[in-house]
PDB file of N, CA, C and O in Angstrom, chain B, residues numbered from 101:
ATOM      1  N   MET B 101       0.835  -1.187  -0.006  1.00  0.00           N
ATOM      2  CA  MET B 101      -0.006  -0.001   0.008  1.00  0.00           C
ATOM      3  C   MET B 101       0.873   1.257   0.016  1.00  0.00           C
ATOM      4  O   MET B 101       1.888   1.313   0.710  1.00  0.00           O
ATOM      5  N   ASP B 102       0.482   2.226  -0.738  1.00  0.00           N
ATOM      6  CA  ASP B 102       1.260   3.445  -0.775  1.00  0.00           C
ATOM      7  C   ASP B 102       0.800   4.403   0.352  1.00  0.00           C
ATOM      8  O   ASP B 102      -0.201   4.150   1.023  1.00  0.00           O
ATOM      9  N   LEU B 103       1.516   5.449   0.532  1.00  0.00           N
ATOM     10  CA  LEU B 103       1.263   6.372   1.611  1.00  0.00           C
ATOM     11  C   LEU B 103      -0.101   7.082   1.499  1.00  0.00           C
ATOM     12  O   LEU B 103      -0.753   7.327   2.514  1.00  0.00           O
ATOM     13  N   VAL B 104      -0.526   7.407   0.282  1.00  0.00           N
ATOM     14  CA  VAL B 104      -1.803   8.088   0.094  1.00  0.00           C
ATOM     15  C   VAL B 104      -2.942   7.156   0.472  1.00  0.00           C
ATOM     16  O   VAL B 104      -3.912   7.585   1.097  1.00  0.00           O
ATOM     17  N   ALA B 105      -2.839   5.888   0.101  1.00  0.00           N
ATOM     18  CA  ALA B 105      -3.886   4.922   0.437  1.00  0.00           C
ATOM     19  C   ALA B 105      -3.981   4.729   1.947  1.00  0.00           C
ATOM     20  O   ALA B 105      -5.079   4.622   2.492  1.00  0.00           O
ATOM     21  N   ILE B 106      -2.850   4.687   2.616  1.00  0.00           N
ATOM     22  CA  ILE B 106      -2.855   4.550   4.102  1.00  0.00           C
ATOM     23  C   ILE B 106      -3.528   5.736   4.733  1.00  0.00           C
ATOM     24  O   ILE B 106      -4.348   5.576   5.637  1.00  0.00           O
ATOM     25  N   MET B 107      -3.198   6.923   4.277  1.00  0.00           N
ATOM     26  CA  MET B 107      -3.824   8.136   4.836  1.00  0.00           C
ATOM     27  C   MET B 107      -5.308   8.134   4.582  1.00  0.00           C
ATOM     28  O   MET B 107      -6.081   8.519   5.459  1.00  0.00           O
ATOM     29  N   LYS B 108      -5.733   7.710   3.404  1.00  0.00           N
ATOM     30  CA  LYS B 108      -7.131   7.742   3.028  1.00  0.00           C
ATOM     31  C   LYS B 108      -7.935   6.695   3.814  1.00  0.00           C
ATOM     32  O   LYS B 108      -9.058   6.962   4.241  1.00  0.00           O
ATOM     33  N   ASN B 109      -7.352   5.504   4.001  1.00  0.00           N
ATOM     34  CA  ASN B 109      -8.109   4.415   4.619  1.00  0.00           C
ATOM     35  C   ASN B 109      -7.953   4.289   6.126  1.00  0.00           C
ATOM     36  O   ASN B 109      -8.814   3.706   6.785  1.00  0.00           O
ATOM     37  N   VAL B 110      -6.876   4.823   6.683  1.00  0.00           N
ATOM     38  CA  VAL B 110      -6.624   4.640   8.087  1.00  0.00           C
ATOM     39  C   VAL B 110      -6.628   5.957   8.865  1.00  0.00           C
ATOM     40  O   VAL B 110      -7.343   6.094   9.857  1.00  0.00           O
ATOM     41  N   ILE B 111      -5.850   6.897   8.425  1.00  0.00           N
ATOM     42  CA  ILE B 111      -5.665   8.134   9.210  1.00  0.00           C
ATOM     43  C   ILE B 111      -6.855   9.051   9.076  1.00  0.00           C
ATOM     44  O   ILE B 111      -7.265   9.648  10.072  1.00  0.00           O
ATOM     45  N   ALA B 112      -7.421   9.194   7.923  1.00  0.00           N
ATOM     46  CA  ALA B 112      -8.567  10.125   7.730  1.00  0.00           C
ATOM     47  C   ALA B 112      -9.767   9.712   8.571  1.00  0.00           C
ATOM     48  O   ALA B 112     -10.347  10.577   9.227  1.00  0.00           O
ATOM     49  N   PRO B 113     -10.181   8.437   8.594  1.00  0.00           N
ATOM     50  CA  PRO B 113     -11.292   8.050   9.485  1.00  0.00           C
ATOM     51  C   PRO B 113     -11.010   8.244  10.968  1.00  0.00           C
ATOM     52  O   PRO B 113     -11.909   8.565  11.746  1.00  0.00           O
ATOM     53  N   TRP B 114      -9.736   8.043  11.355  1.00  0.00           N
ATOM     54  CA  TRP B 114      -9.379   8.264  12.731  1.00  0.00           C
ATOM     55  C   TRP B 114      -9.506   9.701  13.109  1.00  0.00           C
ATOM     56  O   TRP B 114     -10.038  10.024  14.171  1.00  0.00           O
ATOM     57  N   VAL B 115      -9.016  10.591  12.244  1.00  0.00           N
ATOM     58  CA  VAL B 115      -9.127  12.053  12.512  1.00  0.00           C
ATOM     59  C   VAL B 115     -10.582  12.481  12.571  1.00  0.00           C
ATOM     60  O   VAL B 115     -10.961  13.253  13.453  1.00  0.00           O
ATOM     61  N   LYS B 116     -11.407  11.996  11.649  1.00  0.00           N
ATOM     62  CA  LYS B 116     -12.829  12.340  11.675  1.00  0.00           C
ATOM     63  C   LYS B 116     -13.504  11.878  12.962  1.00  0.00           C
ATOM     64  O   LYS B 116     -14.327  12.593  13.532  1.00  0.00           O
ATOM     65  N   ALA B 117     -13.154  10.693  13.409  1.00  0.00           N
ATOM     66  CA  ALA B 117     -13.741  10.147  14.659  1.00  0.00           C
ATOM     67  C   ALA B 117     -13.310  11.036  15.838  1.00  0.00           C
ATOM     68  O   ALA B 117     -14.130  11.333  16.707  1.00  0.00           O
ATOM     69  N   ARG B 118     -12.060  11.458  15.882  1.00  0.00           N
ATOM     70  CA  ARG B 118     -11.593  12.333  16.983  1.00  0.00           C
ATOM     71  C   ARG B 118     -12.329  13.671  16.979  1.00  0.00           C
ATOM     72  O   ARG B 118     -12.691  14.182  18.039  1.00  0.00           O
ATOM     73  N   ILE B 119     -12.551  14.239  15.798  1.00  0.00           N
ATOM     74  CA  ILE B 119     -13.228  15.529  15.715  1.00  0.00           C
ATOM     75  C   ILE B 119     -14.671  15.366  16.169  1.00  0.00           C
ATOM     76  O   ILE B 119     -15.168  16.215  16.908  1.00  0.00           O
ATOM     77  N   ASN B 120     -15.358  14.314  15.757  1.00  0.00           N
ATOM     78  CA  ASN B 120     -16.735  14.067  16.176  1.00  0.00           C
ATOM     79  C   ASN B 120     -16.814  13.821  17.666  1.00  0.00           C
ATOM     80  O   ASN B 120     -17.765  14.271  18.304  1.00  0.00           O
ATOM     81  N   ALA B 121     -15.863  13.132  18.238  1.00  0.00           N
ATOM     82  CA  ALA B 121     -15.884  12.882  19.679  1.00  0.00           C
ATOM     83  C   ALA B 121     -15.784  14.164  20.480  1.00  0.00           C
ATOM     84  O   ALA B 121     -16.427  14.298  21.521  1.00  0.00           O
ATOM     85  N   LYS B 122     -14.979  15.114  20.006  1.00  0.00           N
ATOM     86  CA  LYS B 122     -14.837  16.400  20.726  1.00  0.00           C
ATOM     87  C   LYS B 122     -16.146  17.191  20.567  1.00  0.00           C
ATOM     88  O   LYS B 122     -16.554  17.841  21.530  1.00  0.00           O
ATOM     89  N   SER B 123     -16.810  17.176  19.440  1.00  0.00           N
ATOM     90  CA  SER B 123     -18.024  17.970  19.283  1.00  0.00           C
ATOM     91  C   SER B 123     -19.123  17.362  20.148  1.00  0.00           C
ATOM     92  O   SER B 123     -19.929  18.106  20.707  1.00  0.00           O
ATOM     93  N   GLU B 124     -19.185  16.026  20.277  1.00  0.00           N
ATOM     94  CA  GLU B 124     -20.189  15.427  21.122  1.00  0.00           C
ATOM     95  C   GLU B 124     -19.929  15.724  22.614  1.00  0.00           C
ATOM     96  O   GLU B 124     -20.869  15.859  23.397  1.00  0.00           O
ATOM     97  N   LEU B 125     -18.688  15.819  22.983  1.00  0.00           N
ATOM     98  CA  LEU B 125     -18.369  16.167  24.367  1.00  0.00           C
ATOM     99  C   LEU B 125     -18.880  17.555  24.699  1.00  0.00           C
ATOM    100  O   LEU B 125     -19.424  17.757  25.784  1.00  0.00           O
ATOM    101  N   GLY B 126     -18.731  18.482  23.835  1.00  0.00           N
ATOM    102  CA  GLY B 126     -19.228  19.830  24.063  1.00  0.00           C
ATOM    103  C   GLY B 126     -20.742  19.848  24.145  1.00  0.00           C
ATOM    104  O   GLY B 126     -21.309  20.572  24.964  1.00  0.00           O
ATOM    105  N   ALA B 127     -21.392  19.080  23.328  1.00  0.00           N
ATOM    106  CA  ALA B 127     -22.834  19.049  23.369  1.00  0.00           C
ATOM    107  C   ALA B 127     -23.322  18.426  24.680  1.00  0.00           C
ATOM    108  O   ALA B 127     -24.315  18.892  25.239  1.00  0.00           O
ATOM    109  N   SER B 128     -22.667  17.412  25.171  1.00  0.00           N
ATOM    110  CA  SER B 128     -23.096  16.814  26.412  1.00  0.00           C
ATOM    111  C   SER B 128     -22.901  17.752  27.586  1.00  0.00           C
ATOM    112  O   SER B 128     -23.699  17.747  28.523  1.00  0.00           O
ATOM    113  N   LEU B 129     -21.845  18.561  27.547  1.00  0.00           N
ATOM    114  CA  LEU B 129     -21.634  19.554  28.630  1.00  0.00           C
ATOM    115  C   LEU B 129     -22.731  20.594  28.614  1.00  0.00           C
ATOM    116  O   LEU B 129     -23.196  21.016  29.673  1.00  0.00           O
ATOM    117  N   VAL B 130     -23.151  21.015  27.442  1.00  0.00           N
ATOM    118  CA  VAL B 130     -24.247  21.975  27.336  1.00  0.00           C
ATOM    119  C   VAL B 130     -25.543  21.367  27.843  1.00  0.00           C
ATOM    120  O   VAL B 130     -26.311  22.033  28.538  1.00  0.00           O
ATOM    121  N   GLU B 131     -25.795  20.103  27.500  1.00  0.00           N
ATOM    122  CA  GLU B 131     -26.986  19.445  27.977  1.00  0.00           C
ATOM    123  C   GLU B 131     -27.003  19.310  29.508  1.00  0.00           C
ATOM    124  O   GLU B 131     -28.037  19.517  30.143  1.00  0.00           O
ATOM    125  N   TYR B 132     -25.845  18.961  30.092  1.00  0.00           N
ATOM    126  CA  TYR B 132     -25.783  18.874  31.542  1.00  0.00           C
ATOM    127  C   TYR B 132     -25.992  20.262  32.214  1.00  0.00           C
ATOM    128  O   TYR B 132     -26.644  20.366  33.253  1.00  0.00           O
ATOM    129  N   ALA B 133     -25.436  21.291  31.607  1.00  0.00           N
ATOM    130  CA  ALA B 133     -25.612  22.631  32.159  1.00  0.00           C
ATOM    131  C   ALA B 133     -27.084  23.043  32.110  1.00  0.00           C
ATOM    132  O   ALA B 133     -27.594  23.630  33.064  1.00  0.00           O
ATOM    133  N   LEU B 134     -27.761  22.745  31.020  1.00  0.00           N
ATOM    134  CA  LEU B 134     -29.199  23.048  30.940  1.00  0.00           C
ATOM    135  C   LEU B 134     -30.005  22.235  31.945  1.00  0.00           C
ATOM    136  O   LEU B 134     -30.953  22.749  32.537  1.00  0.00           O
ATOM    137  N   LEU B 135     -29.646  20.999  32.140  1.00  0.00           N
ATOM    138  CA  LEU B 135     -30.324  20.185  33.100  1.00  0.00           C
ATOM    139  C   LEU B 135     -30.158  20.709  34.528  1.00  0.00           C
ATOM    140  O   LEU B 135     -31.116  20.755  35.300  1.00  0.00           O
ATOM    141  N   VAL B 136     -28.948  21.096  34.860  1.00  0.00           N
ATOM    142  CA  VAL B 136     -28.704  21.669  36.203  1.00  0.00           C
ATOM    143  C   VAL B 136     -29.480  22.969  36.372  1.00  0.00           C
ATOM    144  O   VAL B 136     -30.051  23.214  37.434  1.00  0.00           O
ATOM    145  N   ALA B 137     -29.505  23.792  35.352  1.00  0.00           N
ATOM    146  CA  ALA B 137     -30.243  25.059  35.427  1.00  0.00           C
ATOM    147  C   ALA B 137     -31.760  24.796  35.602  1.00  0.00           C
ATOM    148  O   ALA B 137     -32.426  25.498  36.363  1.00  0.00           O
ATOM    149  N   LEU B 138     -32.282  23.810  34.913  1.00  0.00           N
ATOM    150  CA  LEU B 138     -33.715  23.483  35.060  1.00  0.00           C
ATOM    151  C   LEU B 138     -34.015  22.975  36.475  1.00  0.00           C
ATOM    152  O   LEU B 138     -35.020  23.345  37.081  1.00  0.00           O
ATOM    153  N   ILE B 139     -33.143  22.139  36.975  1.00  0.00           N
ATOM    154  CA  ILE B 139     -33.336  21.614  38.354  1.00  0.00           C
ATOM    155  C   ILE B 139     -33.279  22.780  39.372  1.00  0.00           C
ATOM    156  O   ILE B 139     -34.049  22.817  40.331  1.00  0.00           O
ATOM    157  N   ALA B 140     -32.358  23.717  39.141  1.00  0.00           N
ATOM    158  CA  ALA B 140     -32.251  24.870  40.083  1.00  0.00           C
ATOM    159  C   ALA B 140     -33.505  25.729  40.024  1.00  0.00           C
ATOM    160  O   ALA B 140     -33.975  26.188  41.065  1.00  0.00           O
ATOM    161  N   VAL B 141     -34.062  25.961  38.834  1.00  0.00           N
ATOM    162  CA  VAL B 141     -35.308  26.740  38.713  1.00  0.00           C
ATOM    163  C   VAL B 141     -36.450  26.044  39.408  1.00  0.00           C
ATOM    164  O   VAL B 141     -37.225  26.693  40.112  1.00  0.00           O
ATOM    165  N   VAL B 142     -36.580  24.739  39.232  1.00  0.00           N
ATOM    166  CA  VAL B 142     -37.645  23.982  39.863  1.00  0.00           C
ATOM    167  C   VAL B 142     -37.513  24.026  41.398  1.00  0.00           C
ATOM    168  O   VAL B 142     -38.507  24.175  42.109  1.00  0.00           O
ATOM    169  N   CYS B 143     -36.290  23.898  41.889  1.00  0.00           N
ATOM    170  CA  CYS B 143     -36.089  23.973  43.313  1.00  0.00           C
ATOM    171  C   CYS B 143     -36.428  25.329  43.891  1.00  0.00           C
ATOM    172  O   CYS B 143     -37.029  25.417  44.962  1.00  0.00           O
ATOM    173  N   ILE B 144     -36.046  26.396  43.189  1.00  0.00           N
ATOM    174  CA  ILE B 144     -36.322  27.756  43.669  1.00  0.00           C
ATOM    175  C   ILE B 144     -37.852  28.005  43.685  1.00  0.00           C
ATOM    176  O   ILE B 144     -38.375  28.564  44.649  1.00  0.00           O
ATOM    177  N   VAL B 145     -38.544  27.601  42.644  1.00  0.00           N
ATOM    178  CA  VAL B 145     -39.992  27.758  42.598  1.00  0.00           C
ATOM    179  C   VAL B 145     -40.661  26.961  43.675  1.00  0.00           C
ATOM    180  O   VAL B 145     -41.576  27.455  44.334  1.00  0.00           O
ATOM    181  N   GLY B 146     -40.223  25.721  43.876  1.00  0.00           N
ATOM    182  CA  GLY B 146     -40.796  24.867  44.919  1.00  0.00           C
ATOM    183  C   GLY B 146     -40.559  25.419  46.313  1.00  0.00           C
ATOM    184  O   GLY B 146     -41.472  25.426  47.139  1.00  0.00           O
ATOM    185  N   ILE B 147     -39.372  25.874  46.581  1.00  0.00           N
ATOM    186  CA  ILE B 147     -39.071  26.429  47.923  1.00  0.00           C
ATOM    187  C   ILE B 147     -39.854  27.709  48.152  1.00  0.00           C
ATOM    188  O   ILE B 147     -40.337  27.957  49.256  1.00  0.00           O
ATOM    189  N   THR B 148     -39.984  28.536  47.093  1.00  0.00           N
ATOM    190  CA  THR B 148     -40.750  29.768  47.258  1.00  0.00           C
ATOM    191  C   THR B 148     -42.216  29.458  47.566  1.00  0.00           C
ATOM    192  O   THR B 148     -42.811  30.055  48.463  1.00  0.00           O
ATOM    193  N   PHE B 149     -42.778  28.535  46.825  1.00  0.00           N
ATOM    194  CA  PHE B 149     -44.197  28.196  47.010  1.00  0.00           C
ATOM    195  C   PHE B 149     -44.422  27.527  48.363  1.00  0.00           C
ATOM    196  O   PHE B 149     -45.319  27.919  49.109  1.00  0.00           O
ATOM    197  N   LEU B 150     -43.621  26.530  48.676  1.00  0.00           N
ATOM    198  CA  LEU B 150     -43.783  25.801  49.949  1.00  0.00           C
ATOM    199  C   LEU B 150     -43.382  26.685  51.134  1.00  0.00           C
ATOM    200  O   LEU B 150     -43.951  26.551  52.217  1.00  0.00           O
ATOM    201  N   GLY B 151     -42.440  27.560  50.952  1.00  0.00           N
ATOM    202  CA  GLY B 151     -42.029  28.453  52.026  1.00  0.00           C
ATOM    203  C   GLY B 151     -43.138  29.381  52.472  1.00  0.00           C
ATOM    204  O   GLY B 151     -43.325  29.622  53.664  1.00  0.00           O
ATOM    205  N   THR B 152     -43.877  29.902  51.496  1.00  0.00           N
ATOM    206  CA  THR B 152     -44.986  30.804  51.819  1.00  0.00           C
ATOM    207  C   THR B 152     -46.096  30.023  52.525  1.00  0.00           C
ATOM    208  O   THR B 152     -46.669  30.521  53.494  1.00  0.00           O
ATOM    209  N   ARG B 153     -46.401  28.846  52.072  1.00  0.00           N
ATOM    210  CA  ARG B 153     -47.447  28.040  52.717  1.00  0.00           C
ATOM    211  C   ARG B 153     -47.024  27.602  54.093  1.00  0.00           C
ATOM    212  O   ARG B 153     -47.839  27.598  55.015  1.00  0.00           O
ATOM    213  N   ALA B 154     -45.753  27.228  54.259  1.00  0.00           N
ATOM    214  CA  ALA B 154     -45.290  26.806  55.550  1.00  0.00           C
ATOM    215  C   ALA B 154     -45.271  27.978  56.555  1.00  0.00           C
ATOM    216  O   ALA B 154     -45.555  27.795  57.738  1.00  0.00           O
ATOM    217  N   ASN B 155     -44.942  29.152  56.073  1.00  0.00           N
ATOM    218  CA  ASN B 155     -44.973  30.343  56.940  1.00  0.00           C
ATOM    219  C   ASN B 155     -46.405  30.624  57.379  1.00  0.00           C
ATOM    220  O   ASN B 155     -46.640  30.956  58.541  1.00  0.00           O
ATOM    221  N   ASP B 156     -47.342  30.496  56.485  1.00  0.00           N
ATOM    222  CA  ASP B 156     -48.742  30.691  56.851  1.00  0.00           C
ATOM    223  C   ASP B 156     -49.211  29.689  57.889  1.00  0.00           C
ATOM    224  O   ASP B 156     -49.913  30.048  58.834  1.00  0.00           O
ATOM    225  N   LYS B 157     -48.823  28.431  57.713  1.00  0.00           N
ATOM    226  CA  LYS B 157     -49.219  27.380  58.672  1.00  0.00           C
ATOM    227  C   LYS B 157     -48.588  27.666  60.051  1.00  0.00           C
ATOM    228  O   LYS B 157     -49.280  27.588  61.066  1.00  0.00           O
ATOM    229  N   PHE B 158     -47.306  27.991  60.097  1.00  0.00           N
ATOM    230  CA  PHE B 158     -46.651  28.261  61.375  1.00  0.00           C
ATOM    231  C   PHE B 158     -47.257  29.494  62.049  1.00  0.00           C
ATOM    232  O   PHE B 158     -47.386  29.525  63.273  1.00  0.00           O
ATOM    233  N   SER B 159     -47.623  30.493  61.279  1.00  0.00           N
ATOM    234  CA  SER B 159     -48.286  31.681  61.846  1.00  0.00           C
ATOM    235  C   SER B 159     -49.657  31.318  62.395  1.00  0.00           C
ATOM    236  O   SER B 159     -50.060  31.808  63.449  1.00  0.00           O
ATOM    237  N   ASN B 160     -50.351  30.482  61.696  1.00  0.00           N
ATOM    238  CA  ASN B 160     -51.704  30.063  62.185  1.00  0.00           C
ATOM    239  C   ASN B 160     -51.579  29.250  63.451  1.00  0.00           C
ATOM    240  O   ASN B 160     -52.345  29.463  64.390  1.00  0.00           O
ATOM    241  N   VAL B 161     -50.651  28.337  63.506  1.00  0.00           N
ATOM    242  CA  VAL B 161     -50.444  27.512  64.715  1.00  0.00           C
ATOM    243  C   VAL B 161     -49.984  28.399  65.868  1.00  0.00           C
ATOM    244  O   VAL B 161     -50.456  28.227  66.992  1.00  0.00           O
ATOM    245  N   GLY B 162     -49.075  29.343  65.621  1.00  0.00           N
ATOM    246  CA  GLY B 162     -48.597  30.220  66.635  1.00  0.00           C
ATOM    247  C   GLY B 162     -49.680  31.121  67.199  1.00  0.00           C
ATOM    248  O   GLY B 162     -49.701  31.379  68.402  1.00  0.00           O
ATOM    249  N   SER B 163     -50.581  31.605  66.353  1.00  0.00           N
ATOM    250  CA  SER B 163     -51.660  32.464  66.847  1.00  0.00           C
ATOM    251  C   SER B 163     -52.666  31.669  67.635  1.00  0.00           C
ATOM    252  O   SER B 163     -53.266  32.212  68.563  1.00  0.00           O
ATOM    253  N   GLN B 164     -52.885  30.386  67.308  1.00  0.00           N
ATOM    254  CA  GLN B 164     -53.814  29.547  68.056  1.00  0.00           C
ATOM    255  C   GLN B 164     -53.237  29.186  69.430  1.00  0.00           C
ATOM    256  O   GLN B 164     -53.993  29.015  70.387  1.00  0.00           O
ATOM    257  N   LEU B 165     -51.905  29.069  69.539  1.00  0.00           N
ATOM    258  CA  LEU B 165     -51.314  28.747  70.838  1.00  0.00           C
ATOM    259  C   LEU B 165     -51.306  29.898  71.799  1.00  0.00           C
ATOM    260  O   LEU B 165     -51.306  29.686  73.012  1.00  0.00           O
ATOM    261  N   SER B 166     -51.299  31.118  71.296  1.00  0.00           N
ATOM    262  CA  SER B 166     -51.247  32.252  72.235  1.00  0.00           C
ATOM    263  C   SER B 166     -52.581  32.777  72.570  1.00  0.00           C
ATOM    264  O   SER B 166     -52.694  33.727  73.345  1.00  0.00           O
TER     265      SER B 166
END
């Protein structure tokens, strides 16, 4: 086999695979960042909603005890 055939059949597919692997790594990092951001938003909304209701319940119980 000559050098051009080796580059075409062996090295070129290897380089393409390495480039695709790096682009997929970046996409997965973006996906994880979006997932973490979504979880943070859900937690903040949940704590805000439950915090208000819990405060109302504690105030009601406190007023009934006094």
